Each structure stands twice: as C-alpha cells, then as structure tokens.
N, CA, C and O of each residue as an XYZ file, in Angstrom:
816
protein
N      23.944      7.296    -31.975
C      23.659      5.926    -32.234
C      22.401      6.211    -31.038
O      22.086      7.358    -30.721
N      21.725      4.936    -30.416
C      20.551      5.199    -29.817
C      21.254      3.777    -29.364
O      21.891      3.013    -30.088
N      20.961      3.641    -27.971
C      21.280      2.186    -26.689
C      20.144      1.722    -25.913
O      19.218      2.495    -26.162
N      19.957      1.274    -25.499
C      19.066      1.069    -24.059
C      20.405      0.538    -23.128
O      21.292     -0.198    -23.561
N      20.357      0.886    -22.263
C      21.677      0.419    -20.628
C      21.258      1.312    -19.527
O      20.729      2.420    -19.438
N      21.803      0.184    -18.530
C      21.156      0.384    -17.051
C      21.967      1.939    -16.259
O      23.097      2.424    -16.188
N      20.973      2.171    -15.917
C      21.105      3.235    -14.747
C      21.547      2.679    -13.477
O      20.926      1.906    -12.747
N      23.781      3.639    -13.163
C      23.941      2.710    -12.376
C      24.065      4.225    -11.451
O      23.912      5.358    -11.908
N      24.380      3.855    -10.059
C      25.240      4.871     -9.348
C      27.181      4.807     -9.872
O      27.804      3.795    -10.195
N      27.671      6.137     -9.795
C      29.353      5.694    -10.340
C      29.552      7.465     -9.748
O      28.918      8.486     -9.483
N      31.058      6.820     -9.802
C      31.972      7.771     -8.642
C      32.621      8.743     -9.948
O      33.445      8.562    -10.844
N      31.781      9.816     -9.510
C      32.204     11.692    -10.695
C      33.173     12.607    -10.243
O      32.895     13.160     -9.179
N      34.202     12.900    -10.759
C      35.096     13.887    -10.000
C      34.034     15.501    -10.977
O      33.405     15.413    -12.032
N      34.213     16.666    -10.155
C      33.604     17.287     -9.728
C      34.273     18.900     -9.134
O      34.007     19.392     -8.037
N      34.926     19.337     -9.890
C      35.499     20.400     -9.037
C      36.519     19.935     -7.924
O      36.760     20.211     -6.749
N      37.030     19.015     -8.988
C      38.351     18.553     -7.606
C      37.399     17.454     -6.370
O      37.918     16.505     -5.783
N      36.440     17.745     -6.264
C      35.214     16.819     -5.351
C      34.777     15.283     -5.982
O      33.984     15.309     -6.923
N      35.276     13.907     -5.486
C      33.882     13.230     -6.526
C      33.152     12.853     -5.583
O      33.294     12.579     -4.391
N      32.284     12.887     -6.377
C      31.470     12.609     -5.629
C      29.976     11.297     -6.183
O      29.852     11.357     -7.407
N      29.266     10.571     -5.728
C      28.081      9.434     -6.295
C      26.855     10.237     -7.533
O      26.077     11.144     -7.238
N      26.944      9.832     -8.392
C      26.243      9.879     -8.914
C      24.937      9.234    -10.035
O      25.350      8.080    -10.153
N      24.102      9.277    -10.594
C      23.468      8.959    -10.827
C      23.289      8.194    -12.204
O      22.255      7.557    -12.000
N      23.818      7.816    -13.823
C      23.811      8.346    -15.034
C      24.031      6.501    -15.189
O      24.077      5.531    -14.432
N      24.140      6.842    -16.971
C      24.232      5.660    -18.137
C      25.589      4.630    -17.929
O      26.765      4.996    -17.937
N      25.175      3.506    -17.778
C      26.610      3.040    -17.148
C      27.047      2.754    -18.634
O      26.251      2.712    -19.572
N      28.818      2.505    -18.769
C      29.433      2.481    -19.690
C      29.369      4.669    -20.467
O      29.990      4.877    -21.509
N      28.930      5.376    -20.073
C      28.724      6.847    -20.622
C      29.668      7.628    -19.965
O      30.702      8.071    -20.464
N      29.248      7.788    -18.750
C      29.496      9.093    -18.274
C      31.249      8.676    -17.773
O      31.607      9.631    -17.085
N      32.013      7.998    -17.834
C      33.646      8.386    -18.209
C      33.930      8.844    -19.605
O      34.820      9.636    -19.914
N      33.045      8.238    -20.454
C      33.548      8.471    -22.037
C      33.421     10.333    -21.811
O      33.571     10.781    -22.947
N      33.254     11.283    -21.022
C      32.922     12.423    -21.307
C      32.594     13.174    -22.232
O      32.746     14.388    -22.374
N      31.900     12.017    -23.190
C      31.294     12.690    -24.517
C      29.569     13.008    -24.048
O      28.699     12.656    -23.252
N      29.754     13.632    -24.818
C      27.664     14.057    -24.569
C      26.823     13.304    -25.700
O      26.698     12.899    -26.855
N      26.352     13.460    -24.393
C      25.027     12.283    -24.677
C      23.792     13.094    -24.200
O      23.844     14.149    -23.567
N      22.312     12.229    -24.732
C      20.893     12.966    -24.261
C      20.434     10.936    -23.003
O      21.150      9.948    -23.166
N      19.600     10.932    -22.312
C      19.227      9.957    -21.741
C      17.488     10.019    -21.596
O      16.814     11.049    -21.608
N      17.233      9.305    -21.527
C      15.477      9.419    -21.294
C      15.197      8.075    -20.085
O      15.188      7.022    -20.723
N      15.060      7.910    -19.152
C      15.557      6.988    -18.084
C      14.288      6.125    -17.696
O      13.444      7.013    -17.581
N      13.612      4.878    -17.412
C      12.497      4.096    -17.709
C      12.689      4.873    -16.426
O      13.650      4.485    -15.762
N      11.859      6.082    -15.823
C      11.088      5.992    -14.504
C      12.784      6.164    -13.177
O      13.847      6.783    -13.207
N      12.009      5.081    -12.088
C      12.793      4.616    -11.296
C      13.541      3.305    -11.656
O      14.231      2.691    -10.843
N      13.303      2.850    -13.218
C      13.482      1.257    -12.803
C      14.967      1.308    -13.306
O      15.672      0.653    -12.540
N      15.447      1.685    -14.001
C      16.937      1.684    -13.481
C      17.633      1.375    -14.796
O      18.769      0.904    -14.851
N      16.793      1.703    -15.977
C      17.412      1.551    -17.312
C      17.143      3.048    -17.839
O      17.107      4.058    -17.136
N      16.969      2.970    -19.182
C      16.770      4.540    -19.976
C      17.630      4.544    -21.243
O      18.807      4.191    -21.310
N      16.988      4.923    -22.071
C      17.180      5.112    -23.485
C      18.540      6.470    -23.557
O      18.413      7.579    -23.037
N      19.592      6.062    -24.217
C      20.462      6.970    -24.378
C      21.285      6.795    -26.161
O      21.717      5.929    -26.922
N      21.092      8.259    -26.065
C      21.358      8.543    -27.273
C      23.000      9.134    -27.648
O      23.401     10.235    -27.272
N      23.772      8.218    -28.409
C      25.567      8.897    -27.917
C      25.793      8.552    -29.460
O      25.028      8.093    -30.308
N      27.361      9.013    -29.510
C      28.343      8.827    -30.251
C      28.283      6.351    -29.909
O      27.988      5.528    -29.043
N      28.780      6.427    -31.272
C      28.770      4.854    -31.310
C      29.939      4.459    -30.285
O      31.105      4.843    -30.372
N      29.457      3.697    -29.391
C      30.111      3.457    -28.379
C      30.710      1.568    -28.571
O      29.708      0.856    -28.501
N      31.898      0.787    -28.760
C      31.688     -0.274    -28.809
C      31.468     -1.284    -27.485
O      30.861     -2.349    -27.593
N      32.191     -0.685    -25.900
C      31.641     -1.165    -25.262
C      30.056     -1.873    -24.695
O      29.816     -2.951    -24.152
N      29.055     -0.594    -25.150
C      27.289     -0.575    -24.731
C      27.282     -2.095    -25.666
O      26.888     -3.197    -25.283
N      28.066     -1.575    -27.476
C      27.835     -2.217    -28.368
C      28.052     -3.681    -27.812
O      26.985     -4.256    -28.025
N      29.045     -4.671    -27.119
C      29.668     -5.549    -26.942
C      28.447     -6.228    -25.169
O      28.166     -7.346    -24.736
N      28.154     -4.980    -24.779
C      27.438     -5.326    -23.097
C      26.283     -6.312    -23.392
O      25.380     -6.032    -24.180
N      26.367     -7.565    -22.668
C      25.493     -8.192    -22.881
C      23.657     -7.480    -21.648
O      22.535     -7.983    -21.713
N      23.888     -6.840    -21.166
C      23.146     -6.550    -20.371
C      23.218     -4.288    -21.048
O      23.630     -3.269    -20.494
N      22.685     -4.521    -22.167
C      22.635     -3.073    -23.093
C      21.882     -3.720    -24.285
O      21.927     -4.939    -24.448
N      21.138     -2.842    -25.181
C      21.055     -3.152    -26.301
C      20.822     -2.148    -26.890
O      20.496     -1.075    -26.383
N      20.973     -2.404    -28.104
C      21.024     -1.141    -28.672
C      20.963     -1.809    -30.540
O      21.226     -2.833    -31.170
N      20.292     -0.049    -30.821
C      19.034      0.549    -31.900
C      20.445     -0.034    -33.707
O      21.590      0.414    -33.657
N      20.279     -0.402    -34.213
C      20.649     -0.506    -35.583
C      21.075      1.239    -35.727
O      20.550      2.061    -34.975
N      21.772      1.518    -36.463
C      22.365      2.691    -37.042
C      21.322      3.599    -37.881
O      21.142      4.816    -37.830
N      20.576      2.424    -38.819
C      19.662      3.180    -39.926
C      18.401      2.563    -39.523
O      17.875      1.474    -39.755
N      17.987      3.898    -38.650
C      16.684      3.817    -37.382
C      15.539      3.402    -38.654
O      14.428      3.231    -38.151
N      15.539      3.234    -39.919
C      14.545      2.324    -40.711
C      14.410      1.532    -41.237
O      13.428      1.278    -41.935
N      15.557      0.748    -41.035
C      15.492     -0.812    -40.879
C      14.319     -1.339    -40.644
O      13.665     -0.448    -40.101
N      13.682     -2.282    -40.744
C      12.364     -2.750    -40.124
C      12.201     -3.869    -39.338
O      13.184     -4.583    -39.538
N      11.531     -4.328    -38.625
C      11.902     -5.089    -37.042
C      11.640     -6.798    -38.441
O      11.214     -6.990    -39.580
N      12.205     -7.534    -37.368
C      11.718     -8.688    -38.153
C      11.528     -9.839    -37.291
O      12.201     -9.660    -36.276
N      10.892    -10.966    -37.249
C      10.368    -11.349    -36.542
C      11.499    -12.090    -34.639
O      11.319    -12.202    -33.426
N      12.760    -12.403    -35.909
C      13.766    -13.058    -34.815
C      14.154    -11.250    -34.072
O      15.124    -11.372    -33.324
N      13.819    -10.248    -34.101
C      14.153     -8.707    -34.452
C      13.051     -8.643    -32.601
O      13.343     -8.406    -31.428
N      12.186     -8.895    -33.122
C      11.106     -8.701    -32.462
C      10.970     -9.354    -30.818
O      10.549     -8.885    -29.761
N      11.671    -10.922    -31.297
C      12.098    -12.037    -30.142
C      13.204    -11.313    -29.315
O      13.516    -11.526    -28.143
N      13.662    -10.518    -30.084
C      15.243    -10.327    -28.852
C      15.083     -9.144    -28.692
O      16.111     -8.815    -28.100
N      14.339     -8.054    -28.848
C      14.318     -6.707    -27.872
C      12.752     -7.266    -27.268
O      12.015     -6.306    -27.041
N      12.288     -8.246    -27.052
C      10.595     -8.177    -26.587
C      11.524     -8.927    -24.973
O      11.601     -8.233    -23.960
N      12.156    -10.421    -25.020
C      12.999    -10.598    -24.200
C      13.962     -9.570    -23.097
O      14.099     -9.469    -21.878
N      14.461     -8.967    -24.212
C      15.227     -7.662    -23.557
C      14.426     -6.665    -22.908
O      15.117     -5.875    -22.264
N      13.508     -6.500    -22.879
C      12.358     -5.105    -22.197
C      11.303     -6.375    -21.009
O      10.907     -6.213    -19.855
N      11.239     -6.886    -21.419
C      10.911     -7.926    -20.564
C      11.452     -8.375    -19.396
O      10.856     -8.453    -18.322
N      13.129     -8.811    -19.717
C      13.286     -8.665    -18.132
C      13.565     -7.378    -17.473
O      14.033     -7.438    -16.336
N      13.337     -6.128    -18.046
C      13.462     -4.514    -17.969
C      12.135     -4.582    -16.894
O      12.135     -4.230    -15.714
N      11.342     -4.979    -17.450
C       9.610     -5.130    -16.930
C       9.077     -3.968    -17.498
O       8.175     -3.392    -16.891
N       9.506     -3.508    -18.618
C       8.963     -3.048    -19.826
C       8.213     -3.407    -20.872
O       8.773     -4.133    -21.693
N       6.558     -2.953    -21.173
C       6.202     -3.649    -22.189
C       6.966     -4.147    -23.111
O       8.190     -4.025    -23.058
N       6.177     -4.940    -24.337
C       7.241     -4.619    -25.572
C       5.054     -5.421    -26.750
O       5.145     -5.481    -27.977
N       4.217     -5.667    -26.371
C       3.336     -5.661    -26.799
C       3.600     -4.479    -27.977
O       4.581     -4.797    -28.649
N       3.076     -3.372    -28.357
C       3.088     -2.819    -29.705
C       4.134     -3.163    -30.224
O       4.025     -2.859    -31.412
N       5.167     -3.653    -30.035
C       5.960     -4.071    -30.905
C       5.805     -4.684    -31.924
O       5.343     -5.738    -31.487
N       5.868     -4.814    -33.224
C       5.475     -6.101    -33.916
C       6.357     -5.968    -35.233
O       6.598     -4.794    -35.514
N       6.845     -6.829    -36.025
C       7.611     -6.959    -36.736
C       6.964     -5.966    -38.104
O       5.804     -5.557    -38.161
N       7.957     -5.741    -39.062
C       7.676     -4.334    -39.863
C       7.680     -3.018    -39.387
O       7.907     -2.023    -40.076
N       7.459     -3.034    -38.360
C       7.793     -1.818    -38.261
C       9.410     -1.657    -37.680
O      10.168     -2.410    -37.068
N       9.548      0.264    -38.412
C      10.349      0.546    -38.036
C      11.347      0.418    -36.697
O      10.873      0.541    -35.568
N      12.736      0.167    -36.915
C      13.255      0.698    -35.077
C      13.116      1.629    -34.668
O      12.912      1.836    -33.472
N      13.214      2.862    -35.949
C      13.386      4.895    -35.267
C      11.263      4.492    -34.597
O      10.798      5.073    -33.617
N      10.579      3.629    -35.295
C       8.787      3.933    -34.837
C       8.568      3.286    -33.147
O       7.752      3.462    -32.242
N       9.854      2.428    -33.365
C       9.879      1.139    -31.804
C      10.398      2.215    -30.659
O       9.827      2.509    -29.609
N      11.702      2.734    -31.196
C      12.345      3.861    -30.774
C      11.213      4.802    -29.753
O      11.270      4.814    -28.523
N      10.411      5.402    -30.413
C       9.472      5.796    -30.304
C       8.065      5.402    -29.087
O       7.332      5.978    -28.283
N       8.208      4.678    -29.378
C       7.063      3.408    -28.571
C       7.837      3.463    -27.262
O       7.294      4.383    -26.650
N       8.576      3.092    -26.690
C       9.373      2.443    -25.762
C       9.825      4.255    -25.118
O       9.841      4.508    -23.913
N      10.138      5.277    -26.174
C      10.765      6.411    -25.030
C       9.193      6.724    -24.746
O       8.999      7.093    -23.588
N       8.242      6.666    -25.417
C       6.220      6.932    -24.502
C       6.015      6.185    -23.523
O       4.962      6.371    -22.912
N       6.751      5.326    -23.150
C       6.037      4.232    -22.158
C       7.532      4.789    -21.020
O       7.213      5.394    -19.996
N       8.750      4.592    -21.230
C       9.479      5.455    -20.337
C       8.763      6.752    -19.676
O       8.719      6.926    -18.458
N       8.203      7.646    -20.635
C       7.559      9.144    -19.819
C       6.253      8.682    -19.065
O       5.750      9.331    -18.149
N       5.692      7.326    -19.616
C       4.634      7.445    -18.481
C       5.521      7.168    -17.125
O       5.245      7.750    -16.076
N       6.954      5.938    -17.259
C       7.057      5.481    -15.852
C       7.681      6.862    -14.905
O       7.652      6.947    -13.678
N       8.360      8.102    -16.086
C       8.704      9.208    -15.401
C       7.537      9.617    -15.087
O       8.110     10.044    -14.085
N       6.840      9.810    -14.994
C       5.267     10.571    -14.632
C       5.149      9.966    -13.559
O       5.112     10.715    -12.583
N       5.061      8.700    -13.312
C       4.236      8.114    -12.363
C       5.409      7.675    -11.044
O       5.141      7.019    -10.038
N       7.138      8.440    -11.537
C       8.055      8.382    -10.216
C       7.883      9.922     -9.361
O       7.931     10.060     -8.139
N       7.669     11.021    -10.402
C       7.018     12.410    -10.573
C       6.323     11.990     -9.144
O       6.685     12.359     -8.027
N       5.034     10.965     -9.536
C       4.181     11.173     -8.168
C       4.475     10.730     -7.188
O       4.375     11.297     -6.100
N       4.982      9.400     -7.428
C       4.858      8.705     -6.387
C       7.084      9.016     -5.198
O       7.448      9.159     -4.031
N       7.682      8.953     -6.454
C       9.035      9.075     -5.407
C       9.989      7.845     -5.784
O      11.200      7.929     -5.990
N       9.272      6.781     -5.828
C       9.622      5.988     -5.747
C       9.270      4.739     -7.037
O       8.948      5.384     -8.034
N       9.227      3.393     -7.317
C      10.169      2.152     -8.607
C       8.272      1.860     -8.674
O       7.625      2.218     -7.690
N       7.749      1.402     -9.521
C       7.160      1.089     -9.825
C       7.188     -0.256     -9.905
O       6.027     -0.653    -10.002
N       7.998     -1.191     -9.910
C       8.263     -2.111     -9.876
C       9.058     -2.648     -8.532
O      10.230     -3.017     -8.605
N       8.422     -2.654     -7.484
C       8.797     -2.929     -5.527
C       8.789     -4.393     -6.339
O       8.386     -4.802     -7.428
N       9.614     -5.054     -4.921
C       9.895     -6.499     -5.230
C       9.041     -7.198     -4.992
O       8.718     -7.315     -3.810
N       8.410     -7.861     -5.902
C       6.942     -9.019     -6.408
C       6.560     -8.158     -7.171
O       6.772     -7.375     -6.245
N       6.206     -7.533     -7.947
C       5.530     -6.671     -8.679
C       6.546     -6.637    -10.073
O       7.769     -6.493    -10.083
N       5.305     -6.879    -11.633
C       5.707     -7.426    -12.236
C       4.459     -6.644    -13.289
O       3.494     -5.952    -12.965
N       5.007     -7.139    -14.821
C       4.101     -6.669    -15.913
C       2.607     -6.778    -15.570
O       1.735     -6.161    -16.182
N       2.394     -7.560    -14.606
C       1.661     -9.116    -14.684
C       0.400     -8.425    -13.785
O      -0.818     -8.532    -13.929
N       1.271     -7.609    -12.716
C       0.618     -7.339    -11.638
C      -0.647     -6.593    -11.772
O      -1.002     -6.460    -12.943
N      -1.483     -6.031    -10.813
C      -2.457     -5.278    -11.399
C      -2.303     -4.377    -10.594
O      -1.846     -4.751     -9.514
N      -2.617     -2.757    -10.750
C      -3.240     -2.100    -10.905
C      -3.423     -1.923     -9.080
O      -2.622     -1.356     -8.338
N      -4.259     -2.358     -8.824
C      -4.122     -2.696     -7.425
C      -4.069     -3.175     -6.296
O      -4.581     -2.941     -5.201
N      -3.341     -3.916     -6.739
C      -1.890     -4.700     -5.852
C      -0.689     -4.400     -5.977
O       0.113     -5.298     -5.722
N      -0.078     -2.870     -6.463
C       0.905     -3.078     -6.380
C       1.450     -1.248     -6.389
O       0.821     -0.581     -7.212
N       1.952     -0.878     -6.003
C       2.477      0.403     -4.872
C       1.848      2.307     -6.286
O       1.809      3.527     -6.448
N       1.709      1.654     -6.527
C       1.283      2.874     -7.769
C      -0.519      2.599     -7.906
O      -1.132      3.083     -8.857
N      -1.403      1.559     -6.556
C      -2.668      1.659     -6.598
C      -3.646      2.424     -6.314
O      -4.845      2.147     -6.286
N      -2.726      4.142     -5.940
C      -3.750      5.349     -6.051
C      -4.169      6.021     -7.050
O      -5.211      6.672     -6.977
N      -3.221      5.957     -8.446
C      -4.286      6.034     -9.642
C      -5.236      5.682    -10.219
O      -5.729      6.145    -11.247
N      -5.626      4.644     -9.450
C      -7.042      4.083    -10.131
C      -7.780      4.203     -9.554
O      -7.578      3.998     -8.357
N      -9.055      4.592     -9.973
C     -10.353      4.877     -8.833
C     -10.804      3.428     -8.950
O     -10.884      2.726     -9.958
N     -11.181      3.042     -7.214
C     -12.132      2.036     -6.577
C     -12.976      1.986     -6.678
O     -13.315      2.999     -7.289
N     -14.150      1.130     -6.386
C     -15.737      1.130     -6.671
C     -15.775      1.634     -4.821
O     -15.203      0.940     -3.979
N     -16.255      2.442     -4.590
C     -16.644      2.943     -3.465
C     -17.072      1.467     -2.433
O     -17.615      0.416     -2.774
N     -16.696      1.808     -1.418
C     -17.064      0.965      0.159
C     -18.607      0.959      0.061
O     -19.295      1.712     -0.629
N     -19.022     -0.036      0.884
C     -20.161      0.222      1.794
C     -20.650      0.962      2.467
O     -20.293      0.681      3.612
N     -21.852      2.520      2.475
C     -21.284      3.148      3.426
C     -21.533      2.698      4.859
O     -22.437      1.895      5.090
N     -20.701      3.227      5.908
C     -20.303      3.488      6.948
C     -21.770      3.000      8.340
O     -21.700      2.472      9.449
N     -22.940      3.526      7.501
C     -24.052      3.167      8.783
C     -24.892      3.127      7.480
O     -24.545      3.689      6.441
N     -26.109      2.359      7.644
C     -27.753      2.436      6.929
C     -27.954      3.887      6.919
O     -27.544      4.385      5.871
N     -28.263      4.406      7.433
C     -28.934      5.795      7.697
C     -27.410      6.540      7.545
O     -27.210      7.221      8.551
N     -26.329      6.607      6.625
C     -25.020      7.072      6.101
C     -25.429      7.139      4.611
O     -25.897      6.183      3.992
N     -25.137      8.733      3.950
C     -24.488      8.510      2.820
C     -23.519      8.098      2.887
O     -23.491      6.911      3.212
N     -22.503      8.624      2.695
C     -20.710      8.348      3.591
C     -20.569      7.204      2.590
O     -21.463      6.366      2.470
N     -19.545      7.173      1.936
C     -19.183      6.011      1.084
C     -17.156      6.531      1.030
O     -17.064      7.739      1.248
N     -16.237      6.093      0.881
C     -15.018      6.071      0.899
C     -14.374      5.510     -0.619
O     -14.310      4.315     -0.906
N     -13.719      7.117     -1.903
C     -13.201      5.809     -3.157
C     -11.592      6.499     -2.725
O     -11.592      7.116     -1.660
N     -10.651      6.448     -3.257
C      -9.587      6.625     -3.303
C      -9.485      7.549     -4.008
O     -10.123      7.376     -5.046
N      -8.688      9.021     -3.929
C      -8.266      9.738     -4.255
C      -8.007      9.063     -5.875
O      -7.612      7.899     -5.938
N      -8.337     10.138     -7.632
C      -8.355      9.818     -8.400
C      -7.893     10.718     -9.179
O      -8.610     11.652     -9.541
N      -6.265     10.559     -9.679
C      -5.456     12.041    -10.299
C      -5.818     11.498    -11.489
O      -5.718     10.415    -12.064
N      -6.479     13.088    -11.777
C      -6.789     12.680    -13.216
C      -5.660     13.083    -14.392
O      -4.960     12.174    -14.839
N      -5.440     14.835    -15.026
C      -4.299     14.935    -15.899
C      -3.338     15.191    -14.886
O      -3.704     15.730    -13.841
N      -1.957     14.817    -15.096
C      -0.552     14.316    -14.554
C       0.519     14.746    -16.090
O       0.644     14.158    -17.164
N       1.216     16.169    -15.490
C       1.583     16.335    -17.117
C       1.236     16.051    -18.313
O       0.077     16.456    -18.404
N       1.629     15.479    -19.541
C       0.730     14.895    -20.728
C      -0.038     13.480    -20.458
O      -0.346     12.719    -21.376
N      -0.253     13.276    -19.360
C      -0.811     12.012    -19.397
C      -1.916     11.760    -18.391
O      -1.584     12.162    -17.276
N      -3.539     11.034    -18.447
C      -4.451     11.400    -17.669
C      -4.448      9.289    -17.285
O      -4.299      8.246    -17.921
N      -4.614      9.564    -16.415
C      -4.845      8.676    -15.411
C      -6.143      7.991    -15.083
O      -6.390      6.788    -15.008
N      -6.977      9.127    -14.889
C      -8.650      9.063    -15.060
C      -9.402      7.393    -15.161
O     -10.270      6.803    -14.518
N      -8.438      7.029    -16.450
C      -9.697      5.633    -17.004
C      -8.711      4.613    -16.796
O      -8.481      3.812    -17.702
N      -7.960      4.541    -15.442
C      -7.749      3.499    -15.532
C      -8.181      2.379    -14.759
O      -9.161      2.573    -14.040
N      -7.699      1.346    -14.756
C      -8.895      0.571    -13.906
C      -8.062      0.232    -13.266
O      -6.915      0.338    -13.700
N      -8.420     -0.574    -11.358
C      -7.899     -1.165    -10.648
C      -7.358     -2.981    -11.200
O      -6.468     -3.691    -10.731
N      -8.066     -3.173    -12.031
C      -7.550     -4.507    -11.690
C      -7.038     -5.003    -13.328
O      -6.809     -6.129    -13.768
N      -6.985     -3.842    -13.894
C      -5.917     -3.585    -15.263
C      -4.411     -3.761    -14.971
O      -3.978     -3.161    -13.987
N      -3.378     -4.671    -15.860
C      -2.125     -5.130    -15.447
C      -1.451     -3.807    -15.381
O      -2.225     -2.924    -15.750
N       0.102     -3.217    -14.928
C       0.947     -2.354    -15.389
C       0.748     -2.535    -16.454
O      -0.151     -1.879    -16.982
N       1.533     -3.547    -17.273
C       1.656     -3.531    -18.651
C       0.480     -3.164    -19.170
O       0.138     -2.218    -19.879
N       0.120     -3.748    -18.867
C      -1.786     -3.016    -20.092
C      -1.187     -1.484    -20.190
O      -0.743     -1.028    -21.244
N      -1.249     -0.514    -18.553
C      -1.778      0.500    -18.375
C      -0.670      0.989    -18.727
O      -0.873      2.131    -19.139
N       0.536      0.682    -18.786
C       1.456      1.437    -19.385
C       1.007      1.486    -21.234
O       0.627      2.456    -21.890
N       1.171      0.453    -21.552
C       0.835      0.638    -22.820
C      -0.024      1.359    -23.473
O       0.280      1.822    -24.572
N      -1.645      1.650    -22.722
C      -2.518      2.519    -22.535
C      -1.992      3.706    -22.484
O      -2.281      4.425    -23.439
N      -1.266      4.183    -21.628
C      -1.548      5.334    -21.748
C      -0.469      5.949    -22.492
O      -0.581      7.095    -22.927
N       0.625      5.211    -22.669
C       1.752      5.834    -23.410
C       1.252      6.285    -24.965
O       1.954      6.794    -25.839
N       0.459      6.093    -25.002
C      -0.130      5.795    -26.333
C      -1.173      7.619    -26.422
O      -1.472      8.233    -27.446
N      -1.429      7.949    -25.180
C      -1.875      9.336    -25.243
C      -0.503     10.465    -25.818
O      -0.789     11.225    -26.744
N       0.289     10.493    -25.496
C       1.235     10.938    -26.127
C       1.396     10.477    -27.449
O       1.720      9.364    -27.864
N       1.031     11.835    -28.216
C       0.996     11.829    -29.864
C       2.116     12.650    -30.557
O       2.552     12.477    -31.695
N       2.481     13.546    -29.674
C       3.921     14.006    -29.944
C       5.010     13.042    -30.470
O       4.978     11.827    -30.279
N       6.159     13.822    -31.277
C       7.846     13.048    -31.363
C       8.765     13.444    -30.556
O       9.509     14.401    -30.343
N       8.307     11.711    -29.903
C      10.254     12.657    -28.657
C      11.257     12.372    -29.123
O      11.918     11.396    -29.478
N      11.284     14.013    -29.034
C      12.789     14.323    -29.250
C      14.185     13.989    -28.400
O      14.533     14.306    -27.262
N      14.819     13.226    -29.426
C      16.334     13.084    -28.258
C      17.386     14.033    -28.687
O      17.738     14.098    -29.864
N      17.857     14.716    -27.819
C      19.321     15.898    -28.545
C      20.497     15.569    -26.619
O      20.426     15.036    -25.512
N      21.448     16.436    -27.569
C      22.361     17.028    -26.369
C      23.218     15.562    -26.999
O      23.653     14.916    -26.046
N      23.468     15.069    -28.028
C      24.884     14.701    -28.146
C      24.783     14.822    -29.982
O      23.777     14.865    -30.690
N      26.069     14.849    -30.321
C      26.143     15.429    -31.325
C      27.263     14.158    -31.933
O      27.729     14.238    -33.069
C-alpha cells in the first residue's frame, strides 16, 4: 500500500537508548518494513508499507487504493488536490483519467525536486509566508534562479553583478528557472525532467 503521511519527530529505542528520530507518523512504532520518499524538508512523505488501518483512518494522511491501475474520477482529483494544496505540493499535473500509479509517480518526482533543494539549502522551501504562488525571487530558494544584471557600478565600468546560477543538481537542471516563476510552477516543470520510474523498495 502507498500513503502520504506526515513526517514527525518521534522517540525510538535502539540498543537500550531512547533517542529522537524523524520518520513517518504511525509507521515507526509498528516495526514493519517500509520505504519513504520525503517531500524534502516539508514534513510529509510517500510511504510504501503493509496495509495500515490507522493510516487509512487518519485525517492527516492520504491513502492510495490497493489497485494502482484504478483511474481517477473528478472527485478523486478534487480530494487529492485539496490534500496536496494543504501540504504545499502542486497538483496541476493531476487530472481525471490518469491512473493512481501515474499520479504516484508525478508526486514522487515533485518530492525528489524538493529533496534536491533541501540538499542545496539545508532548509525547507516553504518558510513562513511562502506558498506555491510565491515567486522564486521572493523565496529562500531565490539563488537557484538567474536574475538580470544590475546596472554597472560606474558609467566607465563594465562590471555587473548577477546571482550565482547552479545548473545541474543531481538529475535536475535549474538553469532555466526564472526568478519570476512561482514555486509551484517550478516544482511541476523541473520534476518532469526526471523521466525514469521512481522505484519504491523496502516494504514487503
């Protein structure tokens, strides 16, 4: 089964010592195998695990159907879009007629972009006041987008200043990202650069 669940700090015991760890809510205490693809540092993740009645009943989780070849009806799109919007995950690529398997891949690839950005900045994308509609220039991830050169320092000088522009970061190329682009549009566009299948493992 596949779920989208909150990532929370929990207490776990290892070798007789209790330590705080971050992991999928409702999962760690079961001691069952699972795999998880976090949405960067944004506090949710896709979990692959055995069927879990607690997660299925939880309001803060989304459960995919056991048959991932099921196609989404309009009502499914509305429900999933509302869930993702609350978590600051774009849903523009998700439309009726897609299978839940296709949707799972779309979301996983968006999550991988967020992971890449977390690795670059060490911080969440969505800090206080930041939403999917926030432009890159007005967010903490502004350095990934090129900006126009400022005016020369002096009339006789050829010097100008631009922001550093990373190009390839892992499988993703951010060189085409515009400072005026919204975070939601950027996540959608960059995620589609990843054309391989995201493989989930660790659960049996």
